[in-house]
ROVOSE-156296 format. One record per atom (N, C-alpha, C, CB): x, y, z negated; residue in one letter. Coordinates in pm, whole numbers, padded with zeros to 5 digits, always signed. Each point is the difference from the previous one (the first is absolute). Glycine has a CB too. Example, Ala and Ser with C-alpha at 12.3 -4.5 7.8 and 13.67 -1.06 7.14 Angstrom:
+01319-00569-00780A/-00089+00119+00000A/+00090+00120+00000A/-00189-00117-00125A/+00154+00222+00197S/+00082+00119-00006S/-00077+00109-00073S/+00118-00063+00215S/
//
This chain:
-05117-01911-05791M/+00167+00034+00055M/+00061+00146-00055M/-00056-00133+00245M/+00144+00132-00292D/+00051+00097-00021D/+00114+00006+00077D/-00103+00009-00193D/+00164+00178+00162Y/+00074+00111+00159Y/+00112-00161+00018Y/+00030+00408-00078Y/+00032-00449-00043S/+00180-00102+00034S/-00060-00046+00100S/+00145-00105-00217S/-00233+00037+00225D/-00042-00171+00021D/-00025+00032+00197D/-00187-00101-00325D/+00123+00241+00306T/-00022+00086+00119T/+00155+00010+00101T/-00207+00153-00166T/+00290-00118+00075I/+00116+00016+00075I/+00114-00133+00051I/-00047+00229-00136I/-00038-00285+00042V/+00107-00124+00046V/-00063-00078+00109V/+00100-00034-00235V/-00268+00017+00225Q/-00022-00064+00097Q/+00018+00083+00137Q/-00139-00136-00160Q/+00088+00300+00188T/+00104+00068+00097T/+00085-00059+00031T/-00025+00159-00061T/+00142-00155-00014I/+00157-00042+00040I/+00013-00150+00010I/+00101+00202-00127I/-00217-00250+00106S/-00001-00169+00050S/-00066+00024+00150S/-00054-00153-00269S/+00007+00173+00290T/-00107+00076+00128T/+00168-00022+00097T/-00259+00263-00138T/+00289-00103+00139L/+00079+00078+00063L/+00131-00124+00004L/-00110+00281-00085L/+00130-00358-00047L/+00123-00113+00061L/-00026-00126+00097L/+00090+00050-00223L/-00236-00066+00260S/-00043-00104+00033S/-00012+00000+00168S/-00109-00020-00247S/+00023+00166+00245T/+00023+00099+00147T/+00093+00025+00048T/-00123+00092-00041T/+00247-00064-00026W/+00110+00098+00093W/+00118-00102-00073W/-00106+00323+00032W/+00103-00390-00116G/+00117-00037-00118G/+00088-00069+00180G/-00155-00099-00372G/+00071+00002+00414L/+00060-00086+00118L/+00048+00087+00074L/-00138-00174+00007L/+00059+00270+00081R/+00032+00106+00068R/+00095+00064-00025R/-00169+00003+00032R/+00225+00021-00058V/+00114+00084-00049V/+00087-00064-00035V/-00104+00145-00059V/+00093-00290+00003A/+00143-00109-00018A/+00023-00052+00177A/-00072-00131-00311A/-00020+00095+00329G/+00027-00017+00211G/+00032+00142+00055G/-00213-00199+00061G/+00208+00312-00077A/+00036+00123+00056A/+00166-00024-00045A/-00260+00169-00022A/+00301-00199-00102I/+00123+00054+00002I/+00092-00133+00030I/-00060+00214-00170I/-00018-00323+00159A/+00093-00117+00034A/+00007+00028+00159A/-00072-00196-00205A/-00007+00235+00291V/+00037+00040+00080V/+00057+00114+00080V/-00101-00142-00067V/+00100+00244-00038L/+00120+00094-00007L/+00122-00077+00035L/-00104+00142-00177L/+00121-00153+00064V/+00178-00110-00046V/+00051-00082+00133V/-00085-00087-00282V/-00025-00027+00278L/+00007-00051+00101L/+00047+00093+00180L/-00176-00152-00201L/+00108+00198+00206G/-00018+00070+00101G/+00147+00090+00045G/-00272-00007-00082G/+00328+00078-00036K/+00099+00054+00007K/+00122-00099-00006K/-00131+00192-00083K/+00107-00261+00030I/+00125-00092+00040I/+00027-00097+00117I/-00011+00020-00213I/-00140-00056+00279V/-00042-00023+00123V/+00072+00101+00096V/-00220-00095-00094V/+00184+00240+00071A/+00075+00111+00111A/+00146+00018-00034A/-00217+00145+00028A/+00299-00164-00149S/+00104+00026+00021S/+00070-00150+00037S/-00023+00233-00148S/-00033-00324+00122W/+00095-00101+00134W/-00019-00026+00117W/+00034-00096-00130W/-00148+00145+00167A/+00011+00045+00109A/+00090+00077+00089A/-00157-00040-00093A/+00225+00162+00021R/+00029+00127+00029R/+00142-00103-00020R/-00200+00258-00074R/+00239-00353-00007R/+00097+00002+00035R/+00012-00087+00078R/+00055+00095-00149R/-00101-00193+00152L/+00035-00090+00146L/-00023+00089+00150L/-00098-00239-00142L/-00004+00342+00136A/-00002+00027+00113A/+00164+00131+00015A/-00337-00078+00014A/+00420+00071-00127L/+00121+00113+00049L/+00098-00130+00032L/-00024+00270-00177L/-00001-00392+00113R/+00148-00104+00019R/-00043+00014+00141R/+00063-00208-00221R/-00169+00127+00309L/-00059-00036+00114L/+00066+00124+00101L/-00239-00132-00119L/+00237+00267+00117M/+00013+00088+00104M/+00129-00016-00068M/-00217+00157+00097M/+00294-00116-00202E/+00152+00010+00004E/+00098-00138+00110E/-00056+00122-00295E/-00041-00247+00276K/+00030-00104+00066K/-00006+00015+00165K/-00080-00113-00218K/-00022+00194+00201A/-00031+00037+00173A/+00067+00149+00040A/-00262-00133-00006A/+00353+00113-00121R/+00132+00152+00030R/-00133+00146+00090R/+00334-00231+00110R/-00454+00242-00183V/-00063+00104-00006V/+00049+00130-00025V/-00123-00152-00043V/+00144+00235+00090D/+00103+00153-00062D/-00037+00017-00130D/+00004+00152+00208D/+00085-00096-00245K/+00017+00015-00164K/-00111+00085-00043K/+00258-00013-00008K/-00263+00124+00033T/-00106+00110-00011T/-00105-00082+00033T/+00117+00217+00061T/-00159-00249+00029L/-00140-00043+00012L/-00071-00106-00115L/+00066+00039+00254L/+00059-00173-00254A/-00049-00110-00118A/-00089+00018-00111A/+00193-00061+00043A/-00124+00182-00121P/-00036-00003-00124P/-00169+00082+00035P/+00299+00002-00143P/-00299+00090+00225F/-00164+00044+00008F/-00064-00100+00046F/+00022+00221+00047F/-00021-00331+00057L/-00094-00118+00012L/-00025-00018-00124L/+00072-00108+00190L/+00055+00025-00248S/-00077-00095-00102S/-00063+00066-00094S/+00145-00161+00022S/-00117+00340-00065G/-00054+00048-00089G/-00176-00015+00046G/+00245+00157-00066G/-00230-00120+00233L/-00150-00009+00057L/-00096-00128-00073L/+00109+00096+00252L/-00072-00176-00238V/+00005-00110+00014V/-00073-00063-00155V/+00221+00034+00197V/-00150+00041-00313Y/-00022-00008-00131Y/-00087+00079-00062Y/+00184-00067+00007Y/-00268+00204+00103Y/-00075+00071-00066Y/-00134-00030+00025Y/+00163+00149-00007Y/-00132-00193+00162L/-00122-00073+00053L/-00070-00110-00042L/+00090+00077+00145L/-00054-00213-00212L/-00029-00010-00087L/-00021+00041-00095L/+00043-00074+00088L/+00008+00133-00165L/-00088+00082-00154L/-00103+00053+00032L/+00171+00073-00114L/-00189-00028+00241A/-00109+00100+00010A/-00111-00132+00006A/+00120+00257+00145A/-00076-00382-00082F/-00120-00108+00021F/+00008-00041-00152F/+00022-00104+00281F/+00059+00079-00378V/-00051-00039-00111V/-00092+00106-00097V/+00203-00156+00033V/-00135+00316+00025A/-00118+00060-00093A/-00185+00020+00075A/+00254+00155-00117A/-00278-00226+00214I/-00089+00005+00065I/-00078-00092-00061I/+00102+00082+00181I/+00008-00210-00192A/-00044-00146-00115A/-00088+00042-00094A/+00218-00114-00006A/-00162+00218-00051V/+00009+00048-00156V/-00158+00027-00020V/+00267+00130-00012V/-00276-00024+00087L/-00092+00082+00009L/-00150-00067+00045L/+00203+00167+00043L/-00214-00305+00029G/-00056-00097+00025G/-00021-00070-00115G/+00077+00012+00201G/+00019-00017-00257I/-00076-00055-00138I/-00073+00042-00090I/+00133-00078+00017I/-00118+00189-00052F/-00065+00080-00082F/-00174+00074+00093F/+00311+00051-00138F/-00300-00136+00261G/-00155+00028+00058G/-00022+00145+00102G/-00085-00122-00252G/+00232+00215+00233I/-00024+00066+00091I/+00012-00022+00124I/+00028+00096-00142I/-00142-00021+00240P/+00008-00053+00151P/+00135+00039+00079P/-00263+00024+00008P/+00328-00107+00033T/+00127+00024+00056T/+00005+00043+00170T/+00075-00178-00199T/-00216+00124+00252A/-00006+00035+00155A/+00043+00136+00003A/-00191-00151+00069A/+00089+00233-00181S/+00003+00150+00070S/+00111+00066-00071S/-00257+00029+00053S/+00313-00118-00141F/+00216+00065-00067F/+00077-00007+00161F/+00062-00185-00325F/-00082+00074+00382V/+00035-00008+00076V/+00039+00072+00173V/-00079-00134-00207V/-00088+00109+00193A/-00087+00155+00121A/+00100+00123-00038A/-00325-00050-00026A/+00312+00123-00079V/+00047+00099-00038V/+00169+00020+00001V/-00230-00013-00114V/+00273-00083+00068L/+00195+00004+00039L/+00046-00033+00131L/+00050-00087-00217L/-00175+00020+00314G/+00034-00001+00154G/-00039+00129+00047G/-00035-00243+00040G/-00090+00327-00091A/-00036+00123+00072A/+00110+00081-00032A/-00248-00015-00006A/+00299-00016-00115A/+00133+00156-00065A/+00126-00041+00134A/-00014+00002-00390A/+00045-00147+00381G/+00100-00016+00041G/+00039+00051+00150G/-00030-00166-00174G/-00107+00145+00241L/-00048+00036+00123L/+00023+00188+00005L/-00197-00251+00004L/+00162+00302-00067A/+00019+00163-00029A/+00136-00010-00015A/-00215+00086-00124A/+00264-00143+00061V/+00179+00032+00018V/+00011-00010+00077V/+00100-00045-00122V/-00094-00064+00169G/+00049-00064+00133G/+00001+00089+00099G/-00082-00201-00052G/-00036+00274+00121L/-00029+00108+00085L/+00098+00146-00065L/-00281-00127+00063L/+00269+00181-00200A/+00088+00085-00040A/+00119-00005+00032A/-00119+00012-00133A/+00184-00126+00142M/+00115-00017-00006M/+00066-00086+00142M/-00053+00026-00272M/-00012-00034+00395Q/-00025-00065+00076Q/+00167+00002+00114Q/-00315+00051-00069Q/+00372+00087+00035G/+00130+00021+00031G/+00103-00114-00064G/-00071+00254+00016G/+00082-00198-00171T/+00055-00062-00059T/-00011-00154+00004T/-00006+00204-00094T/-00117-00273+00104L/+00045-00092-00015L/+00031-00110+00125L/-00100+00083-00214L/+00065+00011+00341S/+00046-00035+00089S/+00192-00002+00064S/-00282+00066-00008S/+00329-00010-00059N/+00144+00024-00046N/+00026-00132-00098N/-00008+00293+00009N/-00071-00301-00125F/+00041-00104-00091F/-00049-00121+00059F/-00002+00141-00201F/-00107-00141+00303S/-00002-00178+00060S/+00131-00027+00131S/-00330-00012-00032S/+00362+00123+00072A/+00128+00004+00051A/+00196-00023+00012A/-00222+00089-00012A/+00183-00040-00140G/+00158-00026-00093G/-00051-00166-00030G/+00081+00296-00168G/-00178-00362+00164V/-00003-00075-00061V/+00019-00142+00107V/-00129+00171-00190V/+00130-00126+00312M/-00006-00098+00099M/+00145+00054+00031M/-00275-00056+00089M/+00323+00152-00101L/+00151+00046+00045L/+00098-00105-00097L/-00064+00299+00057L/-00006-00302-00210L/+00078-00067-00046L/+00015-00155+00014L/-00026+00189-00113L/-00090-00231+00089L/-00036-00143+00026L/+00075-00055+00147L/-00251+00046-00136L/+00235+00023+00259F/+00049-00083+00130F/+00144+00086+00023F/-00270-00077+00134F/+00325+00190-00214R/+00127+00025+00050R/+00038+00042+00141R/+00023-00144-00163R/-00084+00246+00246P/+00057-00041+00149P/+00112+00115-00034P/-00233-00093+00201P/+00235+00159-00267F/+00210+00033-00038F/+00038-00006-00145F/+00032+00197+00186F/+00058-00159-00215A/+00036-00012-00145A/+00088+00157-00028A/+00018-00317-00001A/+00022+00315-00149T/+00117+00138-00034T/+00139-00017+00106T/-00065+00004-00307T/+00136+00119+00318D/+00092+00014+00103D/-00031-00029+00177D/+00132-00063-00226D/-00243-00026+00266D/-00066+00063+00169D/+00009+00099+00017D/-00143-00101+00029D/+00204+00142+00085F/-00025+00070+00094F/-00131+00009+00075F/+00214-00035-00009F/-00334+00124+00017V/-00150-00093+00040V/-00048+00171+00091V/-00101-00247-00293V/+00012+00206+00333D/-00129+00077+00100D/-00093+00018-00065D/+00031-00087+00183D/-00098+00096-00270V/-00130+00013-00066V/-00063+00109+00001V/+00066-00136-00118V/-00197+00156+00165G/-00108+00103+00024G/+00047+00085+00055G/-00113-00031-00154G/+00239+00010+00287G/+00027+00100+00042G/+00166+00093-00058G/-00296-00038+00031G/+00321-00038-00128T/+00098+00049-00077T/+00189-00070-00069T/-00287+00091-00032T/+00358-00051+00081K/+00081-00092+00035K/+00080-00005-00108K/-00018+00023+00227K/+00074-00142-00325G/+00088+00059-00109G/+00066-00112-00043G/-00137+00186-00075G/+00212-00210-00057V/+00037-00100-00066V/-00087+00027-00113V/+00231-00042+00093V/-00265-00151-00145V/-00078-00007-00068V/+00059+00024-00179V/-00120-00145+00229V/+00037+00264-00335L/+00078-00037-00076L/-00089-00054-00104L/+00179+00148+00074L/-00323-00154-00076Q/-00088-00048-00110Q/-00151-00036+00107Q/+00130+00180-00251Q/-00159-00286+00234I/-00149-00076+00063I/-00114+00015-00163I/+00157-00250+00224I/-00228+00367-00228G/-00092+00016-00141G/-00120-00087-00008G/+00061+00238-00012G/-00187-00220+00009I/-00115-00001-00026I/-00075+00072+00107I/+00060-00028-00228I/+00022+00154+00203F/-00106+00132+00068F/+00038+00055+00101F/-00064+00068-00180F/+00225-00052+00177S/+00080+00031+00103S/+00122-00090-00005S/-00090+00230+00002S/+00177-00188+00165T/+00116-00020-00007T/+00106+00062+00064T/-00103-00155-00047T/+00226+00183-00069T/+00101+00073+00037T/+00107-00025+00097T/-00061+00046-00188T/+00077+00081+00275L/+00104-00032+00061L/+00102+00066+00011L/-00123-00092+00077L/+00230+00101-00025R/+00137+00110+00019R/+00030+00034+00148R/+00124-00106-00209R/-00136+00214+00260S/+00029+00033+00147S/+00119-00027+00023S/-00138+00158+00021S/+00160-00136+00100V/+00112-00003+00052V/+00109+00100-00048V/-00135-00092+00169V/+00068+00188-00192D/+00058+00155-00012D/+00013+00003-00150D/-00121+00133+00213D/+00063-00235-00346N/-00009-00006-00126N/-00083+00056-00068N/+00165-00032+00027N/-00302+00028+00054I/-00143+00083-00089I/-00092-00146-00051I/-00040+00278+00195I/+00018-00240-00287K/-00089-00037-00044K/-00100-00005+00063K/+00088+00045-00142K/-00202-00176+00210I/-00115-00012-00013I/-00092-00088-00052I/+00072+00101+00126I/-00216-00061-00178T/-00071-00086-00035T/-00091+00006+00095T/+00053+00000-00213T/-00112-00142+00231V/-00066-00057+00091V/-00134-00066-00048V/+00220-00021+00107V/-00339+00062-00066P/-00099-00083-00063P/-00052-00144+00038P/-00047+00215-00038P/+00028-00318-00027N/+00013-00123+00001N/-00119-00017+00149N/+00085-00055-00315N/-00187+00171+00276A/-00100-00074+00087A/+00049+00065+00130A/-00222-00042-00167A/+00308+00107+00219Q/+00075+00017+00143Q/+00071-00045+00053Q/-00024+00115-00027Q/+00096-00227-00060I/+00058-00109+00044I/-00023-00126+00074I/+00054+00101-00146I/-00121-00149+00029Y/-00092-00116-00022Y/-00127-00039+00122Y/+00057+00076-00265Y/-00018-00092+00374G/-00165-00026+00111G/+00076+00039+00117G/-00254+00086-00144G/+00402-00020+00118H/+00044+00092+00147H/+00162-00083+00014H/-00147+00314-00047H/+00169-00247+00142T/+00097-00090+00079T/+00121+00065-00110T/-00104-00033+00314T/+00200-00121-00374I/+00138+00028-00082I/+00089-00047+00102I/-00064-00037-00256I/+00151+00146+00270L/+00122-00052+00073L/+00120-00056-00134L/-00051+00202+00245L/+00099-00310-00262N/+00100+00020-00052N/+00153-00014+00030N/-00179-00031-00101N/+00239+00068+00089Y/+00159-00003+00083Y/+00136-00121-00088Y/-00060+00331+00073Y/-00037-00309-00164N/+00087-00131-00078N/-00065-00130+00029N/+00067+00141-00205N/-00183-00163+00267G/-00093-00114-00039G/+00085-00117+00021G/-00225+00107+00066G/+00330-00149+00057F/+00104-00019+00043F/+00128-00060-00022F/-00121+00126+00036F/+00178-00173-00064E/+00192-00039-00004E/+00103+00093+00097E/-00069-00278-00024E/+00009+00265+00146T/+00054+00029+00161T/-00103+00112+00035T/+00090-00264+00091T/-00030+00330-00021R/-00087+00127+00090R/+00086-00012+00116R/-00090+00195-00186R/+00054-00137+00338R/+00039+00043+00079R/+00031+00154+00074R/-00078-00215-00041R/+00214+00238+00058V/-00010+00137+00046V/-00047+00033+00094V/+00135+00020-00083V/-00198+00085+00189D/-00076+00015+00116D/+00106+00151+00006D/-00307-00149-00020D/+00384+00149+00124M/+00020+00069+00098M/+00017+00035+00090M/+00002-00016-00086M/+00001+00162+00195V/-00020-00038+00133V/+00150+00100+00027V/-00325-00057+00057V/+00399+00043+00019M/+00120+00027+00059M/-00015+00068+00192M/+00099-00230-00212M/-00077+00312+00221G/-00024+00039+00146G/+00139+00041+00086G/-00242+00089-00087G/+00236-00142+00188I/+00091+00050+00075I/-00004+00061+00126I/+00069-00136-00119I/+00032+00182+00206S/-00079+00064+00109S/+00043-00112+00106S/-00002+00285-00066S/-00087-00255+00152Y/-00031-00114+00164Y/+00140+00006+00008Y/-00245+00062+00173Y/+00356+00000-00102D/+00109-00019+00034D/+00100-00068-00127D/-00065+00196+00183D/+00046-00262-00315D/+00032-00041-00038D/+00000-00195+00022D/-00030+00274-00091D/+00099-00352+00039D/+00078-00135+00027D/-00153-00084-00127D/+00394+00087+00051D/-00475-00133+00039I/-00129-00017-00148I/+00062-00147-00029I/-00294+00142+00078I/+00392-00251-00030Q/+00051-00063-00037Q/+00097+00016-00175Q/-00053-00031+00289Q/+00165+00120-00234L/+00074+00062-00053L/-00036+00051-00114L/+00071+00018+00181L/-00186+00063-00216A/-00084+00059-00074A/-00098-00055-00123A/+00036+00102+00208A/-00048-00242-00163I/-00041-00118-00073I/+00106-00092-00067I/-00179+00015+00156I/+00321-00056-00067D/+00111-00024-00061D/+00016+00059-00150D/+00080-00013+00237D/-00065+00136-00178T/+00049+00086-00121T/-00073-00008-00113T/+00077+00145+00139T/-00219-00125-00131I/-00063-00007-00105I/+00008-00099-00062I/-00105+00121+00071I/+00090-00223-00010H/+00015-00154-00096H/+00090-00008-00080H/-00063-00119+00148H/+00225+00176-00122R/+00095-00007-00037R/+00020+00089-00099R/+00047-00090+00181R/-00143+00235-00191I/+00065+00036-00108I/-00167-00038-00138I/+00241+00237+00171I/-00352-00314-00082V/-00084-00040-00127V/+00046-00134-00071V/-00200+00113+00113V/+00269-00148-00011S/+00084-00105-00067S/+00095-00047-00096S/-00059+00023+00146S/+00109+00087-00146A/+00163+00074-00084A/-00053-00003-00157A/+00104+00224+00214A/-00255-00141-00175D/-00020+00045-00149D/-00085-00131-00094D/-00018+00290+00097D/+00097-00308-00240P/-00051-00149-00047P/-00101+00038-00053P/+00183-00132-00046P/-00252+00241+00036R/-00166-00037-00044R/-00113-00038+00108R/+00047+00172-00180R/+00035-00172+00262V/-00114-00086+00117V/-00016-00143+00002V/+00057+00162+00150V/-00150-00240-00144L/-00040-00119-00005L/+00049-00087+00137L/-00196+00096-00160L/+00217-00193+00157D/+00021-00094+00079D/-00149-00095+00030D/+00269+00022-00094D/-00331-00022+00049D/-00133-00070+00011D/-00150+00077-00102D/+00192-00246+00044D/-00203+00341+00034P/-00022-00057+00127P/+00016+00146+00091P/-00175-00235-00082P/+00281+00167+00222A/+00074+00060+00098A/+00003+00134+00015A/-00035-00177+00089A/+00105+00263-00095P/-00033+00174+00033P/-00040-00057+00145P/+00201+00206-00153P/-00305-00079+00214Q/-00049-00016+00123Q/+00048+00147+00045Q/-00211-00189-00036Q/+00294+00206+00125V/+00019+00076+00082V/-00051+00020+00152V/+00148-00031-00163V/-00237+00092+00238A/-00064-00017+00127A/-00048+00182+00056A/-00103-00305-00087A/+00082+00289+00234V/-00056+00122+00037V/-00131-00041+00012V/+00186+00108+00110V/-00239+00030-00163S/-00138-00023-00071S/-00082+00108+00108S/+00077-00059-00305S/-00031+00154+00384N/-00096+00124+00040N/+00122+00097+00136N/-00167+00024-00327N/+00108+00024+00453L/+00038+00020+00046L/-00017+00147-00010L/+00008-00216+00077L/+00035+00316-00122G/-00038+00143-00109G/-00010+00068+00134G/+00149+00011-00274G/-00221+00113+00296S/+00041+00124+00057S/+00101+00062+00003S/-00151+00007-00031S/+00262-00043-00050S/+00145+00044+00012S/+00115-00082-00095S/-00113+00241+00054S/+00088-00342-00045S/+00033-00104-00056S/-00012-00157+00002S/-00015+00187-00072S/+00118-00247+00046V/-00054-00175+00044V/+00038-00069-00218V/+00150-00051+00421V/-00289+00004-00476D/-00018+00004-00114D/-00014-00137-00045D/-00082+00219+00018D/+00229-00222-00065I/+00060-00148-00131I/-00095-00031-00097I/+00239+00069-00019I/-00309-00155-00024V/-00048-00013-00110V/+00118-00089-00063V/-00260+00036+00070V/+00261+00001-00239V/+00067-00048-00099V/-00066-00054-00071V/+00129+00123+00014V/-00076-00262-00075R/-00089-00068-00086R/+00100-00081-00148R/-00187-00042+00261R/+00254+00102-00313P/+00072-00114-00033P/-00088+00014-00161P/+00285-00003+00177P/-00283-00132-00274W/-00037-00053-00071W/+00064+00032-00168W/-00054-00143+00232W/+00021+00150-00323C/+00069+00058-00106C/-00038-00061-00121C/+00018+00199+00114C/+00032-00235-00265S/-00067+00052-00107S/-00097+00123-00025S/+00180-00110-00041S/-00244+00103-00088T/-00128+00104+00019T/+00036+00129-00041T/-00169-00166-00045T/+00319+00143-00038G/+00068+00074-00075G/+00100+00118+00051G/-00042-00204-00118G/+00056+00066+00237D/+00146+00096+00078D/-00100+00116+00140D/+00262-00289-00017D/-00409+00257+00039Y/-00039+00066+00112Y/+00000+00151+00021Y/-00113-00190-00003Y/+00138+00302-00072W/-00012+00121+00021W/+00211-00009+00005W/-00327+00110-00142W/+00363-00165+00087G/+00185+00063-00014G/+00001-00077+00191G/+00167-00051-00385G/-00210-00083+00426L/+00010-00022+00091L/+00002+00055+00144L/-00045-00105-00165L/-00063+00147+00113L/-00117+00075+00125L/+00117+00175+00024L/-00365-00126-00137L/+00375+00171+00019F/+00092+00169-00015F/+00133-00044+00098F/-00060+00101-00314F/+00134-00183+00284D/+00115-00096+00027D/+00013-00011+00151D/-00038-00138-00216D/-00092+00025+00240L/+00049-00053+00151L/-00055+00176+00030L/-00052-00358+00072L/-00010+00389-00059T/-00064+00148+00069T/+00112+00057+00077T/-00166+00071-00197T/+00271-00070+00063R/+00165+00131+00025R/+00048-00100+00091R/+00105+00148-00260R/-00091-00271+00233R/+00118-00055+00077R/-00027-00072+00125R/+00102-00019-00207R/-00246+00003+00238L/-00035-00067+00141L/+00026+00149+00066L/-00207-00234-00042L/+00185+00341+00024K/+00040+00148+00038K/+00086+00011+00061K/-00060+00072-00144K/+00205-00065+00062E/+00111+00011-00013E/+00032-00124+00138E/+00013+00105-00303E/-00037-00231+00260G/+00065-00091+00074G/-00080-00005+00142G/+00088-00132-00221G/-00179+00168+00231L/-00029-00001+00158L/+00033+00106+00067L/-00165-00121-00032L/+00242+00272-00004E/+00031+00059+00021E/+00146-00019+00012E/-00200+00078-00061E/+00269-00138+00019A/+00164-00082+00022A/+00029-00085+00090A/+00015+00003-00194A/-00117-00031+00192A/-00065-00164+00114A/+00014+00101+00170A/-00288-00175-00220A/+00247+00300+00197G/-00014+00068+00144G/-00125+00024+00048G/+00183-00099+00056G/-00284+00031-00157C/-00145+00071-00050C/-00074+00076-00017C/+00047-00070-00035C/-00124+00191+00133S/-00068+00099-00041S/-00125-00079-00069S/+00094+00181+00186S/-00130-00062-00258I/-00106+00006-00051I/-00110+00137+00002I/+00150-00175-00113I/-00219+00158+00206P/-00091+00104+00073P/-00075+00089-00090P/-00028-00158+00177P/-00048+00252-00182Y/-00088+00097-00016Y/-00110-00004+00069Y/+00157+00106-00052Y/-00254-00064+00012P/-00112-00024+00102P/+00052+00202+00074P/-00274-00247-00179P/+00230+00228+00308Q/+00004+00148+00066Q/-00061-00020+00115Q/+00205+00088-00088Q/-00222+00037+00181Q/-00077+00001+00083Q/+00076+00123+00138Q/-00221-00091-00220Q/+00164+00034+00369D/+00080+00042+00092D/-00070+00118+00022D/+00095-00205+00091D/-00078+00292-00066V/-00111+00157+00053V/+00022+00049+00145V/+00020+00113-00245V/-00055-00141+00309H/-00012+00036+00199H/-00033+00102-00002H/-00075-00175+00115H/+00123+00281-00123L/-00013+00143+00046L/-00027+00036+00205L/+00195+00035-00271L/-00290-00026+00337Q/-00021+00026+00105Q/-00039+00170+00012Q/-00055-00269+00026Q/+00118+00292+00059R/-00048+00201+00016R/-00060-00050+00132R/+00226+00223-00109R/-00329-00176+00102V/-00166+00084+00076V/-00002+00111+00088V/-00098-00038-00201V/+00087+00033+00263E/+00068+00140+00104E/-00133+00044+00020E/+00233-00077+00154E/-00228+00207-00204A/-00168+00024+00013A/-00045+00041+00111A/-00013+00054-00199A/-00101-00058+00223S/-00083+00001+00162S/-00049+00143+00041S/-00108-00246-00040S/+00164+00224+00200A/+00016+00129+00071A/-00146+00068-00034A/+00180-00090+00208A/-00195+00250-00249A/-00141+00008+00009A/-00073+00045+00120A/+00035+00031-00213A/
//
């Protein structure tokens, strides 16, 4: 057998041994990429129908795509006879190491995903999150940006938000304004209550249902305390609170009621010096 016959025989052996495997691997790669692309588009459409956040939907659909590609790559390695169990173990160990090194970042990420999925608040809501109050400007994957009432930009890590108490002051369409007006013990209580009702009902921002509540709540050390609880649209809350505070004070004084302030009576007694 000459040298050319040896080359032909070697090529024939390689083709018979690896040809089908290479062809199978190429077929798996092409088919796997097609399936992964289809799965990404399907996941994106489903999340759009479910109204998942526009920031989160592309990320999650891309995650589906690359996870499927990873399984395709493992399948290709198996076709060539490469042990995939050890390969998967190495990837798992590497993922664990990365996860431990980035546990703070990953906790912010997972909290961001939950915030975007369940939406306990939205942009332009006034919230108290992680002990910080402000208007929501942006909900990101890793952090949430707020604007404080004095126009300061605040960035709060999502891990400090999700899992803690979230107060969303714009969560409902209506809010109750809670106020306390104090009158003197010498004043006519019914006159004060009627005056408060008249002032509150005259404001068009006050809702008829639920009806405003005006009642004596406490007999304080220096005043009779009357609670005033009108309801209004959430957007009218602060304006109504500020306006009613002034109008009720002026109206009660005009009706002859006095608004007392805390005071103490001090009685002095002369103590005569004892005889020596």
